[in-house]
N, C-alpha and C positions, 0 to 999 in steps of 0.2 A: 504494500499499500504506499503510495507517495507520501513524503513528509508534507505536512500543510504548513503554510506561512500563517503568522499571527494575524489577528484583526489589523487592518491598516494596509493590506496589499503586499505586493512583491514587485520589485523593480530592479533594473540593472543599470550600473553607472560605469561608463567608459571614460577613463581620463586620458586625454591627449595633451602631453605636457609642454608642447612647443608654441612659441609665439614669435611674431616679427620683432617685437621689442618688449621690454619689461616696463610696465606702468609703475609710477612711483608710489602709488597707494596700494598696489596689489600685494596681498599676502598668500595668494594661491601658488601651488606648485607649478610654476611656469618657467621656461628655459628658451634662450635663443640658440639656435643651431643652424649652421650653414648646410649641413648635409644630413638627410634622413633616409634610411634604408627602409622603404615602405614594405617591401616583402618580408624583411626580418620582424618588423613591428606586427605585420599581419599575422605571421606564424605564432608569434608570442600571444597576441590577443585571442586568437583562436584556441591556442592550447589552454588558456586560462579558462575559457568558456566551457570547454569539454571537461576540465577538471571540476569546476563548480556544479556542472550538470550532473556528475555523479552523486553529489550530496542532495540535489534539489529537484531531480528530474520528476516530472509530472505536475509540477506547480503551474498555476496560471500567471503568466507574466502580464502586469498592467502597464508597464512603462519601461522605456529605454532612454537614457540621457547621455548624450556626448557632451562632456564638459572639459574645461582646460584652464590654461592654455587658450588656443584658438583652434577649435575643432574644424572651422571653416578653411583651414589650411590643409586639411586631410585630403588625400586623394579620395575621390568618390568610390573609386574601385575597392578601397580598404573598408570604407563605410558599408559598401555593398556585401563584402565578404562577411562581416561581422554579422549583419542583418539577415543573411541568408542562412548562417549557422544557427541562429537562435531557435527557429521553429523546429529544428531537429532534436532540441532538448526540452523545450517547455511548450505547454499549450499557450496560446495567444488570446488575451482578452479581446472581445469584439470591438472594443474602443481603444486598442493598444495605442498609446501615445509614444512617439519617437521624436525627441527633441535634439537639435543640434545647436550649440552656441556659435555665434558668428560675430566677427568684428567688421564694421562697415568698410574699412579699408582692404579686406581680404575677401570682399563678395564679388563673385564673377557669375554671370548668368549661366554660363555653360556648366560651371561646377555645381550651382544650385539645381540645375535641371538633372545633374547626375545624382545629387543627393535624394531629389524627389523620386527618381527611377528607383533608388535603392530601397526606399521605404521610409525615409524621413517625412514626417507630416506636420512638424512644428519647428520654428526657428525662434531662437532668443538672441536679439542683437544688442550689442553693448554700445548704445549711443553715449551715455554718461553725461552730455550737455548738449545745448542746442545753439551754441555760439562758438565761433572759432577761437576766441581768445581764452575762453575757459577750457576748451579741448586742448589747447597747447599747454596751459597751466596743469592740466591732469596728465600730461604726457601722451596724449592720444595722437595717433598718426593720422586719423581721418579728419575731414573738414565737415562742416554741417551740411554743405552741399552733397558731399559724398554719402553721408548719413541718409538723406532724403532719397538719393538715387538707389541706395542699397535697400531701403524699404521698399521701394517700387519693384525692384529685382525680386526681393523675397516674396512679395505678395503675388508676383506672377507665377510662382512655383508653389506656394504654401497657403492654405486657408488660414492657418494659425500662426500669427507672428507677434511675439512679445518684444518690447524693448525696454532697456534699463536707463534710468537716469540717476545721478548722484546730486543730492542738494546739501545744504549747509556747507557750501564751498567757500573758499577764501573770498572775502569782500562781497558776499551775496547778500542782498537785502531781502526782507520779506516780500516787497513789491516786485522785486526782479524774479523771485522764485514763483510767484503767482503768475506772472506774465509767461514765464518759461512753461510751467506746467499747463497753463491754458493753451499755449501754442502746441504742446505735445498732444493734448486731447483732441485738438483740432485736426490732427492727422489720422483720427478714427481708430485707435487701438482698441482691441478687445481685451487686452492684458497689458498692465504696466508693472514693472518692478521699480520701486522708488526708494532708494537707500540714503540714509544720512551718511555723510563722510565720516568715516572713523579712521583715526591715526593709528595703525598697528605697529608695534615694535618690530624691528627687523626689516622694514620697508624703507624706501628712499625718503618718503615723507616722515616716517617715524624718526629716522636719523636727523633729518632737517628741523623737525619739531623739537627734538631733544637739545639741539644747538640753539634753539630760540630764533630759528630762521623762518618758520612757517606763520606768517602774520596774517591778521584779518579774518580768522576762524570765528564764527558766530558763538556767542556765549550760550550757556544752557537755556536761558530764557527765550532767546531768539530761535535756538534749535527747536525747542518745544513748540514755539508758535508756528514754525514752519512744518512741524509734524501734524498738528491739528488743522492747519490750513489745507494741507494735503488730503486729509481725510474728508474735509468739507467739500472741496472742489471735485474730487474723484466721485464721491458719492452722488453729488449733484449731476455728475455726467453719466451716471449709470455704471460706474466702475467701482463699487464700494470695495474696502479692503476685506479680504478674507484671511489675511495673515498680516503681521506686523508691517511688512514692507511691500506686499503684493496686493494688487487690485485687479478685478477682473469683472467683465459681464458674467451673468449667471450661465454656468456651463463651460466657460472658458478657463477655469482655474487649472493651474499646473498640476497634472495628476501625478507626475513624478515627484514633485516636492511634497505633495500630500502624503505620499508613502512615508517620508521622513517624519512629517509633522504628526501622522497619525499612529506613529510607532510601529510601521510595518517592517518587512524585511527587505534588504536590498544587497546585491552583489556589487562589490567595488573592484574594478580591475583597472590597472595602469598605475604608473609612478604617483605615489601619495594618496591613492585612492583608499577610502575607509568602507567598511561594509558592516551590516548587522544580519546575523543568520540564526534562526531558531531551528535547531536540530534535536530530535528526541525530547522535545519539551523544554530544551535549554537554549538560551540566547548566548550568542558569541559575538564578540566584536573582532573585526579583522582590519588589518592595515598592511600597507606596503612600503617599500623603500622610496624615499623621495627622489633620488637620482635616477634619471632615466636610463642610464648605462647599467647601473646596478639592478634595477627592476628588469631590464630587458634580459640580462645574464640569467637572473633567477627563474624568470618566466620561460625562458627558452631551454632551461634544464629541468622543468617539471613542476615547479611550484613558485608562483610570483607573490606569495604572501611573506611579509616579513615577520608576522606575529598573528596570534589569535588567543583571545582571552575569554574565559567564561564569566558572564556578568552575573552578580549576585541579585538577589530579589530587590535589595535596596537600590542597586544601580539600575535595574530595569524600570523600577517605578520612578525613580529620579529623572531618567531620560524621558520617560513618557510625559511627566509633569512638565519638563522644560520645553519640549517640543509642542505638546498639545495646546498649552496656553499661549503659544504664538498665534494660534488660529482663532477666528471668531467663533467656530464652533465649540472650542474648548476641550475640556477632559471629561471623559466618561467616568463618573464617580465609582461605579461598580467595577469597572475595568482596573481602575487604579487600587481599589481595595483587594482584587484578586492578585495583583502583581505584587503589592506591598505587604500584604497580610494584616493590613490596618486601614483605617479610615484616613483620608486626607484630613489633616488637623482640624477638628470641627471649631474650635474656639478662634483660631487664627483665620480660618476660612470665613466665619461669619463676621469677624472684625473687618476683613477687606470688603465684604459686601456692605457693611454699614458706612464705610468710607466712600462708597461709589466707586470702588475699583474693581469690583467683580459682581457677577450675577450668578444665580443658581436656578435652573429650571429643568424639569423632565430628566433628572438624574445627570445633568451636565453642570459643570462649573466653569464659567468662562471670564476672562478678563473683559472689562469694559473698554471703551476707546481710551479713557483716562487710565485705566490700569495697564493697557499695553504700552503706554508712554513711560511707565516705570516698571516694565515687566521684570527686570533683573532683580529689583528689590522685592517684588512680589514673591517670586521664586524663591529667593533666599528665605523669605519668611515662612514659606510652606513646606520646604525640604524637611524631612525628619532630622531631628537632633543627633 
């Protein structure tokens, strides 16, 4: 009998680690390489698919996500080889979502047509800003005009197209963000990913900030105003938030990301990829080497995992709490109790409700809009002592 995935679904994440250049704010595992042996990478990815299939064969796959890095630099034949192998191992959901991340500067109509023919049905594009000055400040290689052209190219091949924007940027006023977001919505998206700029240690921006060189970042009050304005504008435009940073028309939510937020299982393949697998009733965390060369060598010799850890009941419940509260639908209290072996802290839960930071209805506990603005503090309050 096939192993069943937990409630939340089952996804596959493929990490492509290569970019044309490294953005100064990026803390993802991405690398610049002058030469890529596509055939060698294809063999490694397929080998890993085969290996994971031995543990999970028979499951229903809900989503595939090509992330990076810049997956729109991948040869379409490589994407096709991966997608052709998948149905030999797993049953596919009727509404299987196959997403590929793209940077506007790497978009080519012929390549996009190749991805579509391979089976990709959703593209997520990294716009990040809608003016050239801020794009340069963010280290992006594309212009606003190129972003618009890439959007047209993507829409010619795919019905579902998301694009990302970063706000709370250097020198950005509330009025400037309102104008930019209004302009973005005028482009007619059915899904938007809208992230506040965060300064991560180990990035170029992180180093610059530590030296006192990253001037003009908004303070906490202005950042909060930008967050609430974002909720108001997107909701009025028919793209309400369904997660802290993601907005969509009904039915256009990212099914792959919902696997994460709903505490589902996913396989993570490629350098720096993480996964979660429930096997024989026990949930495991998996991870891989960050170095593309190290991962490629390991995967080519039979096992691309750098490690695997059995998660305790406390770990499983904590992960479910942290991920589910990011969403508007929130946390299933009965599921949390089953994972944790105890109720979600009743006194603290009701204190958050009294403060207007959470609601509880039909067995679900959810952060309100105000609660999602201070979510990290809420989660810290609710985690078991």
